[in-house]
Each structure stands twice: as structure tokens, then as C-alpha cells.
C-alpha positions as CSV (number, residue, x, y, z in Angstrom):
1,M,-34.0,9.2,-77.7
2,M,-32.5,9.0,-81.2
3,G,-32.7,5.2,-81.2
4,F,-36.4,5.3,-80.2
5,L,-37.2,7.8,-83.0
6,V,-35.6,5.6,-85.6
7,H,-37.4,2.5,-84.2
8,F,-40.7,4.4,-84.1
9,N,-40.4,5.6,-87.7
10,V,-39.3,2.2,-89.1
11,V,-41.4,-0.2,-87.0
12,E,-44.3,1.5,-85.3
13,A,-45.3,4.6,-87.4
14,N,-47.5,2.7,-89.8
15,E,-49.3,1.0,-87.0
16,F,-50.1,4.4,-85.4
17,L,-51.3,5.8,-88.7
18,A,-53.5,2.8,-89.1
19,S,-55.2,3.3,-85.8
20,P,-58.8,4.6,-86.1
21,Y,-58.2,6.7,-83.0
22,N,-55.3,8.7,-84.6
23,V,-56.7,12.1,-85.7
24,R,-53.4,12.8,-87.4
25,A,-54.6,10.7,-90.3
26,D,-57.4,13.2,-90.9
27,I,-54.7,15.9,-91.3
28,F,-53.0,13.7,-94.0
29,A,-56.4,13.4,-95.7
30,E,-56.5,17.2,-96.2
31,R,-53.3,17.0,-98.2
32,V,-53.7,13.6,-100.0
33,I,-56.8,12.2,-101.8
34,R,-57.1,8.8,-100.2
35,G,-56.0,6.2,-102.8
36,P,-58.2,3.5,-104.3
37,I,-58.2,-0.2,-103.3
38,V,-58.4,-2.6,-106.3
39,D,-58.5,-6.3,-106.8
40,R,-55.7,-8.2,-108.6
41,N,-57.4,-7.5,-112.0
42,G,-57.9,-3.8,-111.4
43,N,-61.6,-3.9,-110.3
44,V,-62.2,-1.0,-107.9
45,L,-63.2,-2.1,-104.5
46,A,-63.0,1.3,-102.8
47,E,-62.3,4.8,-104.1
48,T,-62.6,8.4,-103.2
49,R,-65.1,10.4,-105.1
50,R,-65.9,14.2,-105.2
51,R,-69.3,15.6,-104.5
52,E,-70.7,18.6,-106.4
53,D,-69.8,20.9,-103.5
54,G,-66.2,19.8,-103.8
55,S,-66.0,17.6,-100.7
56,F,-64.8,14.0,-100.9
57,Y,-66.4,10.8,-99.8
58,R,-65.5,7.1,-99.8
59,A,-67.4,4.8,-102.2
60,Y,-67.6,1.0,-102.3
61,P,-68.9,-0.3,-105.7
62,F,-69.4,-3.9,-104.5
63,G,-71.4,-2.9,-101.4
64,A,-71.6,-5.6,-98.7
65,A,-69.6,-8.2,-100.7
66,F,-66.2,-6.9,-99.5
67,A,-67.4,-5.3,-96.3
68,H,-65.2,-7.2,-93.8
69,V,-62.0,-7.6,-95.8
70,V,-61.8,-4.1,-97.5
71,G,-63.6,-2.5,-94.5
72,F,-64.7,1.1,-94.3
73,N,-63.2,4.5,-93.8
74,S,-65.3,7.1,-91.9
75,R,-64.4,10.3,-90.0
76,I,-67.3,9.6,-87.8
77,V,-66.9,5.9,-86.8
78,G,-63.3,5.2,-87.8
79,R,-61.8,2.4,-90.0
80,S,-61.7,-1.3,-90.4
81,G,-60.3,-4.0,-92.6
82,L,-57.7,-3.1,-95.2
83,E,-58.8,0.5,-94.9
84,A,-57.4,0.5,-91.4
85,A,-54.4,-1.9,-91.9
86,E,-53.1,0.0,-94.9
87,N,-54.2,3.5,-93.9
88,S,-50.7,4.9,-94.2
89,S,-50.3,3.5,-97.7
90,L,-53.6,5.0,-98.9
91,L,-52.8,8.4,-97.4
92,T,-49.3,8.5,-98.9
93,S,-48.7,10.1,-102.3
94,N,-45.8,9.0,-104.4
95,V,-46.6,11.2,-107.4
96,F,-43.7,13.0,-109.0
97,F,-42.2,15.4,-106.4
98,L,-42.5,18.4,-108.6
99,D,-46.2,17.7,-109.1
100,Q,-46.6,17.3,-105.3
101,L,-44.8,20.7,-104.8
102,M,-47.1,22.4,-107.3
103,N,-50.1,20.9,-105.6
104,E,-48.9,22.2,-102.2
105,I,-48.4,25.7,-103.6
106,N,-51.9,25.7,-105.2
107,G,-53.5,24.1,-102.1
108,V,-54.6,21.1,-104.1
109,P,-54.3,17.6,-102.5
110,S,-52.1,15.0,-104.3
111,Q,-53.5,11.6,-105.3
112,G,-52.8,8.9,-102.8
113,N,-51.3,5.5,-103.7
114,T,-53.3,2.6,-105.0
115,L,-53.6,-0.5,-102.9
116,V,-53.5,-3.5,-105.2
117,T,-54.9,-6.5,-103.3
118,T,-54.6,-10.2,-103.9
119,L,-58.4,-10.5,-104.0
120,N,-60.3,-11.8,-107.0
121,A,-63.6,-9.9,-107.4
122,D,-65.2,-12.7,-109.4
123,L,-64.3,-15.3,-106.8
124,Q,-65.3,-13.1,-104.0
125,M,-68.7,-12.5,-105.6
126,A,-69.1,-16.3,-106.2
127,A,-68.4,-16.9,-102.5
128,F,-70.7,-14.1,-101.4
129,N,-73.6,-15.4,-103.6
130,A,-73.0,-19.0,-102.5
131,L,-73.5,-18.0,-98.8
132,G,-76.6,-16.1,-99.7
133,G,-78.7,-15.6,-96.6
134,N,-76.8,-18.0,-94.5
135,R,-74.5,-17.0,-91.6
136,G,-71.0,-18.1,-92.2
137,A,-67.7,-17.5,-93.9
138,V,-65.6,-18.4,-96.9
139,I,-61.8,-18.1,-97.4
140,V,-59.9,-19.0,-100.6
141,M,-56.1,-18.9,-100.8
142,E,-53.5,-19.9,-103.3
143,A,-51.5,-22.8,-101.8
144,S,-48.1,-22.0,-103.3
145,T,-48.1,-18.2,-102.7
146,G,-50.2,-17.4,-99.7
147,N,-52.2,-14.9,-101.7
148,I,-55.8,-14.6,-100.4
149,L,-58.2,-14.5,-103.3
150,A,-61.5,-14.3,-101.4
151,L,-62.6,-13.6,-97.8
152,V,-66.3,-13.3,-97.1
153,S,-68.2,-13.1,-93.9
154,N,-72.0,-13.0,-93.6
155,P,-74.1,-11.3,-92.4
156,G,-72.4,-8.1,-93.3
157,F,-73.2,-4.5,-93.9
158,D,-73.0,-1.9,-96.7
159,P,-69.9,0.2,-96.1
160,N,-71.5,3.0,-98.2
161,E,-74.0,3.4,-95.4
162,I,-71.8,2.9,-92.4
163,D,-72.3,6.2,-90.7
164,Q,-76.1,6.0,-90.9
165,A,-76.3,2.3,-89.9
166,W,-73.6,2.3,-87.2
167,E,-75.8,2.4,-84.2
168,Q,-78.1,-0.4,-85.4
169,L,-75.1,-2.5,-86.5
170,N,-73.7,-2.3,-83.0
171,V,-76.8,-3.4,-81.2
172,D,-77.6,-6.4,-83.5
173,G,-76.3,-9.1,-81.2
174,I,-78.1,-11.9,-83.0
175,N,-76.4,-11.4,-86.4
176,S,-73.3,-9.6,-85.3
177,P,-72.8,-8.0,-88.7
178,L,-69.6,-6.2,-87.8
179,L,-67.9,-9.5,-86.7
180,N,-65.6,-10.9,-89.4
181,R,-66.6,-14.5,-89.0
182,A,-63.7,-15.6,-91.3
183,T,-61.0,-14.5,-89.0
184,Q,-62.7,-13.6,-85.7
185,G,-65.4,-16.3,-85.6
186,L,-64.7,-19.3,-83.4
187,Y,-66.5,-22.5,-84.0
188,A,-66.4,-26.1,-82.9
189,P,-64.6,-27.7,-85.9
190,G,-66.4,-31.0,-85.9
191,S,-64.8,-33.6,-88.2
192,T,-62.5,-31.2,-89.9
193,F,-60.4,-31.5,-86.7
194,K,-59.9,-35.2,-87.4
195,T,-57.0,-34.0,-89.5
196,V,-55.3,-32.8,-86.3
197,T,-56.2,-36.0,-84.5
198,T,-54.8,-38.0,-87.4
199,L,-51.5,-36.1,-87.3
200,A,-51.2,-36.5,-83.5
201,Y,-51.7,-40.3,-83.8
202,M,-49.3,-40.4,-86.7
203,R,-46.6,-39.0,-84.4
204,Q,-47.4,-41.7,-81.8
205,A,-48.0,-44.9,-83.7
206,D,-48.0,-46.6,-87.1
207,V,-51.2,-45.3,-88.9
208,F,-50.9,-48.1,-91.5
209,A,-51.3,-50.7,-88.7
210,Y,-54.5,-49.1,-87.3
211,S,-57.8,-51.0,-87.6
212,F,-61.2,-50.5,-85.9
213,D,-64.5,-52.4,-86.1
214,C,-67.2,-49.7,-85.9
215,P,-70.5,-50.9,-84.5
216,G,-72.0,-47.4,-84.8
217,F,-70.8,-46.0,-81.5
218,Y,-67.8,-46.0,-79.1
219,Q,-68.1,-46.5,-75.4
220,R,-65.5,-46.0,-72.7
221,E,-65.7,-45.2,-69.0
222,G,-69.4,-44.7,-69.3
223,V,-69.2,-42.2,-72.2
224,I,-70.9,-43.1,-75.5
225,I,-70.0,-41.3,-78.7
226,P,-72.1,-42.4,-81.7
227,C,-71.5,-42.1,-85.4
228,I,-74.1,-40.1,-87.3
229,G,-77.3,-42.0,-87.2
230,R,-75.4,-44.7,-85.3
231,F,-74.3,-46.0,-88.7
232,A,-72.0,-49.0,-88.3
233,H,-69.0,-48.5,-90.6
234,G,-67.6,-52.0,-89.9
235,M,-64.0,-52.9,-90.1
236,Q,-61.8,-50.1,-91.4
237,D,-58.3,-48.8,-91.5
238,L,-57.4,-45.2,-90.5
239,R,-57.7,-43.9,-94.1
240,R,-61.2,-45.3,-94.5
241,A,-62.2,-44.1,-91.0
242,Y,-61.1,-40.6,-92.0
243,A,-62.9,-40.8,-95.4
244,N,-66.1,-42.0,-93.7
245,S,-65.6,-39.5,-90.9
246,C,-66.2,-42.3,-88.3
247,N,-66.8,-40.7,-84.9
248,S,-66.4,-44.0,-83.2
249,A,-62.8,-44.6,-84.5
250,Y,-61.8,-41.0,-83.8
251,A,-63.3,-41.0,-80.3
252,Q,-61.1,-44.1,-79.6
253,L,-58.1,-42.2,-81.0
254,G,-58.8,-39.2,-78.8
255,G,-58.6,-41.5,-75.8
256,I,-55.4,-43.4,-76.7
257,I,-53.3,-40.5,-78.0
258,D,-51.0,-39.2,-75.3
259,A,-52.6,-36.0,-74.0
260,L,-49.3,-34.0,-74.0
261,L,-48.5,-35.1,-77.5
262,F,-52.0,-34.2,-78.6
263,R,-51.6,-30.7,-77.2
264,E,-48.1,-30.4,-78.7
265,T,-49.4,-31.3,-82.1
266,A,-52.3,-28.9,-81.9
267,E,-49.9,-26.1,-80.9
268,D,-47.5,-27.0,-83.7
269,L,-50.5,-26.2,-85.9
270,M,-50.9,-22.7,-84.2
271,F,-53.6,-23.4,-81.7
272,N,-53.5,-21.2,-78.6
273,Q,-51.5,-18.5,-80.4
274,G,-51.8,-15.7,-82.9
275,L,-52.0,-16.2,-86.6
276,P,-50.2,-14.4,-89.4
277,T,-52.4,-11.7,-90.9
278,V,-53.1,-7.9,-90.9
279,M,-56.7,-8.6,-90.0
280,D,-58.1,-8.8,-86.5
281,T,-58.2,-12.5,-85.6
282,S,-59.3,-14.7,-82.7
283,I,-57.1,-17.3,-81.1
284,S,-58.2,-20.9,-81.7
285,Q,-58.5,-22.9,-78.5
286,F,-57.2,-26.4,-77.6
287,T,-57.6,-27.4,-74.0
288,V,-56.7,-31.1,-73.6
289,N,-53.8,-31.7,-71.2
290,E,-52.6,-34.4,-68.9
291,N,-55.4,-33.7,-66.4
292,S,-58.2,-33.9,-68.9
293,I,-60.9,-36.5,-68.3
294,M,-61.6,-39.2,-70.8
295,A,-64.9,-37.7,-72.0
296,E,-63.1,-34.5,-73.0
297,R,-60.3,-36.4,-74.7
298,M,-62.8,-38.5,-76.7
299,A,-64.9,-35.5,-77.7
300,T,-61.7,-33.6,-78.7
301,G,-60.8,-36.5,-81.0
302,I,-63.9,-35.8,-83.1
303,G,-63.6,-32.0,-83.0
304,Q,-66.1,-31.3,-80.3
305,G,-65.6,-30.7,-76.6
306,N,-63.8,-27.4,-75.8
307,T,-61.9,-27.1,-79.1
308,M,-62.7,-23.9,-81.1
309,V,-61.2,-22.7,-84.4
310,S,-61.6,-19.9,-86.8
311,P,-62.3,-20.6,-90.5
312,Y,-59.1,-18.7,-91.4
313,H,-57.1,-20.9,-89.1
314,M,-58.5,-24.1,-90.7
315,N,-57.7,-22.7,-94.1
316,L,-54.0,-22.2,-93.1
317,I,-53.7,-25.8,-91.8
318,T,-55.2,-27.1,-95.1
319,A,-52.9,-24.8,-97.1
320,A,-49.8,-26.3,-95.4
321,I,-51.0,-29.8,-96.2
322,A,-51.5,-28.9,-99.8
323,N,-48.1,-27.3,-99.9
324,G,-46.1,-30.2,-98.5
325,G,-46.2,-29.1,-94.9
326,V,-45.0,-25.5,-95.5
327,L,-47.4,-22.6,-94.8
328,M,-46.7,-19.7,-97.0
329,E,-47.1,-16.3,-95.5
330,P,-50.7,-15.2,-96.1
331,Y,-51.1,-11.9,-98.1
332,L,-54.0,-9.6,-98.8
333,V,-51.8,-6.9,-100.5
334,Y,-50.0,-7.7,-103.7
335,A,-48.5,-4.2,-104.2
336,V,-48.8,-0.5,-103.6
337,E,-48.6,1.7,-106.7
338,N,-48.5,5.4,-107.2
339,A,-51.1,7.3,-109.3
340,A,-49.1,6.6,-112.5
341,G,-49.0,2.8,-111.8
342,T,-45.3,2.7,-110.7
343,V,-44.8,0.0,-108.0
344,V,-43.8,1.6,-104.6
345,R,-43.9,-1.7,-102.6
346,R,-44.6,-5.3,-103.6
347,N,-45.1,-8.4,-101.5
348,L,-43.4,-11.5,-102.8
349,P,-44.3,-15.1,-101.8
350,N,-42.5,-16.1,-98.6
351,S,-42.6,-19.3,-96.5
352,Y,-43.9,-18.5,-93.0
353,V,-43.5,-21.7,-91.0
354,T,-43.3,-25.5,-91.5
355,L,-46.2,-27.0,-89.7
356,M,-45.5,-30.7,-90.5
357,S,-43.0,-32.9,-92.4
358,T,-43.4,-33.6,-96.1
359,A,-44.1,-37.2,-95.3
360,E,-46.9,-36.3,-92.8
361,A,-48.4,-33.9,-95.3
362,A,-48.4,-36.6,-98.0
363,V,-50.4,-39.0,-95.8
364,L,-52.9,-36.3,-94.9
365,R,-53.2,-35.4,-98.5
366,D,-53.9,-39.0,-99.4
367,Y,-56.6,-39.2,-96.7
368,M,-58.2,-36.0,-98.0
369,V,-58.3,-37.4,-101.5
370,A,-60.1,-40.5,-100.1
371,V,-62.8,-38.2,-98.6
372,V,-63.8,-37.0,-102.1
373,T,-63.2,-40.3,-104.0
374,E,-64.9,-42.7,-101.6
375,G,-66.1,-40.8,-98.5
376,T,-68.3,-38.0,-97.2
377,G,-67.2,-35.5,-99.9
378,M,-68.1,-37.4,-103.0
379,D,-70.3,-34.6,-104.2
380,L,-67.1,-32.8,-105.1
381,G,-65.9,-35.5,-107.5
382,W,-66.4,-35.9,-111.2
383,Q,-65.5,-32.3,-112.0
384,N,-63.1,-30.8,-114.6
385,F,-60.8,-30.2,-111.6
386,T,-59.8,-32.5,-108.8
387,V,-60.5,-31.8,-105.1
388,A,-59.2,-33.2,-101.8
389,G,-60.8,-32.1,-98.5
390,K,-62.5,-32.8,-95.3
391,T,-66.2,-32.3,-94.4
392,G,-67.4,-31.6,-90.9
393,T,-70.6,-31.3,-88.9
394,A,-70.3,-29.6,-85.5
395,E,-72.8,-29.6,-82.8
396,F,-73.1,-26.6,-80.5
397,G,-75.1,-25.2,-77.6
398,R,-78.0,-27.1,-76.1
399,E,-80.3,-24.2,-76.8
400,D,-79.7,-24.8,-80.6
401,E,-80.5,-28.5,-80.5
402,G,-81.0,-29.8,-84.0
403,R,-78.8,-27.2,-85.6
404,V,-75.2,-27.6,-86.6
405,H,-72.2,-25.8,-88.1
406,S,-71.4,-27.4,-91.5
407,W,-67.8,-27.3,-92.6
408,F,-65.7,-28.0,-95.6
409,T,-62.0,-27.4,-96.0
410,G,-59.9,-28.6,-99.0
411,F,-57.8,-27.8,-102.0
412,T,-58.0,-28.2,-105.8
413,N,-55.8,-29.7,-108.5
414,V,-54.5,-32.4,-106.1
415,N,-51.3,-33.2,-108.1
416,N,-50.3,-29.5,-108.3
417,P,-52.4,-27.8,-105.6
418,D,-54.0,-24.6,-106.7
419,L,-56.8,-23.1,-104.5
420,V,-57.3,-23.8,-100.8
421,I,-61.0,-23.2,-99.8
422,T,-62.6,-23.3,-96.4
423,V,-66.4,-22.8,-95.9
424,V,-68.4,-22.8,-92.7
425,V,-72.2,-22.4,-92.7
426,E,-73.3,-21.5,-89.2
427,G,-76.3,-22.9,-87.3
428,V,-78.1,-24.7,-90.1
429,D,-80.9,-27.2,-89.6
430,A,-79.3,-30.7,-89.5
431,G,-82.0,-31.9,-91.9
432,S,-82.0,-29.0,-94.2
433,G,-79.6,-30.3,-96.8
434,I,-77.4,-27.2,-96.6
435,R,-73.8,-28.4,-96.7
436,A,-70.6,-26.4,-96.8
437,A,-69.2,-28.9,-99.3
438,N,-72.0,-28.1,-101.8
439,L,-71.3,-24.3,-101.4
440,A,-67.6,-24.9,-101.9
441,L,-68.5,-26.8,-105.1
442,Q,-70.6,-23.9,-106.4
443,I,-67.8,-21.5,-105.8
444,L,-65.2,-23.7,-107.5
445,Q,-67.4,-24.3,-110.5
446,V,-67.8,-20.5,-111.0
447,Y,-64.0,-20.1,-110.8
448,Y,-62.9,-23.0,-113.1
449,N,-65.7,-22.7,-115.6
450,S,-65.6,-18.9,-116.1
């Protein structure tokens, strides 16, 4: 019993306090004024305010812009986001103990701790504005630290109105505004998955010896996979095929890569398993195995078929490439401080896992540079910052024929990687001109030119 009590207090207590179903947290709230949540520059993202009648309420100055990552706190409908994950930190007061004692005697609640996040309000707003009325998600992370600077999902909701809007938000099945598309959304990755296909082939054969003469389509065992518009790319090596996002070449690769090696590579990159984060996430899916038919293997090679991935997951893979194969542990909380600004807890950069070798990461980085310098991502070139990345267009659902998910994932300052950015725009008209790469460029221009 003693051992269990120690384990519970050290390991499980915070999780129980974070649960929206734990009414004990409301008792804490009577003794502690729930602490504020701020961005890395001190901008208030959530705070407790007092009404004229003396009662307290939670306010969110940025409205819907931080709805999914900061979340909401309500006695009626519960909690989400960081409000839930860091509930115990916000309801703990580390003010000077004599002040706490006097507050207890006078029946006055003590001020709770401040949650200092890794988020950058300016970058978050740039991402929120870039998405505009489009459904989709944006994630921006620092490659070398794992600090998450922006995490946006749209459509969203105004957490200031969560109690009044709760019923309507729950029945809106078309927009699913409560779904955090960044971490919980699962999409066909399209050509962004060609990074995984490339890595799998790299582990099987010499990528520098590969060549393919693209006639605009690839056919095998009665299955035809075309390049976009059946454009014939002609003779190309693997680097050029990646830069041009040649479906024909990558359909061929999907068919010649050993199925078990393909699956092993995908699972090395965290498919079919949980991801490191305090947020609720979905598990990305990779289904190819030794029994898969050729059509599925070919479709998987170009990021279609049954493969599904979250934007957050794609961002982590890209971050590892930028960081020489090592994924840093992702953080949303920089520090917890008491009301006087004294640090109670601080998260320091920490390597989480090595997803690939340094040599493998170097090849993939070079291929991603080629996308921007000579391939499908040339719109991101000629800036006052360098970019490497991968574009993607993913088809989905027969009922949505003519609509696609547009993807971009990449990183900036190629020689000394800085930001890792992943954008997905959901269900856009294929001929509309809305491209995730263009939205990524808008966001990065705001960041680097401000």
C-alpha cells in the first residue's frame, strides 16, 4: 500500500488532476486562483478574471486562434488542451508560504502558478490568418529544441463562449470544430510520404544508381498510376524524381521495395504507434505487409492507398531530417513560474529518439532542397531565408472527386535548420490554386520579416 501511494503521488497524481471528470480539481479552484497561460514572450493566452459580483471566470484574449492548443476550462463542460494537460500546475500556488498561510486564514484564494508556453503568439496568429476560412492545420516547431511555436487547427471555436456553444459544437459533424486537426486529424499524405518511400528504398538499394524514364504513367499487373496531368518527366534519377514528385517513379518504387522492409521503415518513423505529446493524438496508419497486393503497394509508394498520417506526425518526421536524424522531444511548456516570476519547473531540450542515421538524413535533406530549388516547391525560393521541403497533393473519397488535401512540410535555414513547418489544407478544389506551400510561405514571411 505504501508503495502504491508513493507511485500514485509521483507518477499518476497529475494525470488524475488533469482529468476533466475529477471534481476534486474544483475544490482546488476554491483555494487557488487558476494561473494564467502565456506565450514565450509573455502575451496572455488565458487568464482568470473577476466579475463585479466577486466570482471568477476564464478569459481567452486571442479567441479562436489558440482554441485547440490552449483549450478551455469550464465547470460545465470540462477542459481541453493545455488547460487539461497542465491542470495541476495551474491550480497549484507556489507563492511564499507565509502569504499562503495568511490567505488561508482570511479565506482568500492564493494566486496559481503561471504556465509559460513555447508558443509564439505572432507566429500563431500568422498561421491562423493564413488558413483563413480553409479547413486544415499548421504546426511550427524548432528543429534543434523541440519547442512548438505554433499549433493551429481550423475550423475552431471561441473558448470564451464554450458553455453557450457546446451543444452546437458537438453536433456540427461537417466542420468538426472540436477536433484538433493538427494532432488528431488523419489524412492521406500524398507526395509528402515519398520521403518515407525514399528512406525505405535507401535501406534496400543504392539510391544514386536509380534511374527511371517517366512516360507520364506507370503500369504493372493491370494497375495504372499516372503523374499529375500525365506529364512525362522523362529520364530522371531519384533526386529529380523526388523534386518533381513523379508518381510514376514512386509507384514503381512501391512495387519493388520489400514489403516487410517498407513496413519496418514506416514503423521506425513511428507509424502504428503513439507519438510524444501531452495533447490528444491519433495513431498514423501504415498497412502494407507481405500479403499486400501490388495495387496497394504501388499506391502506398505515392502516399495514397490506406496510409494515413496526422500533420503533427509529419512535422516530427521532418524535424528529425532537419536535425540530422534525431527527433528532439516536442514541448509545449517552457516553464512553470509562481506569481512572483520564480521558476518552479523548466523543460530543457532533450533528444527523444533517433529516427534515421545522419547519412540518411543528409540525403533526404538534399532531396528536400531540390524540391525548392528545381522542383514543385520553387515558390518558396528567392526569399531572405532558405527553405527545404516536400509538397503533396492527396486524393480522398470518391464522393469528393475533384477535391484534394494540399500538403507542405519543410524547414528553414537549411545549413543551420531553424523552423520546421507543416501545413495541410483540407478538401480544396484541385483547380482553385490554394496550395499549402503558398500558405507556408505567407507564415514564414511574417516571421522572418517582422
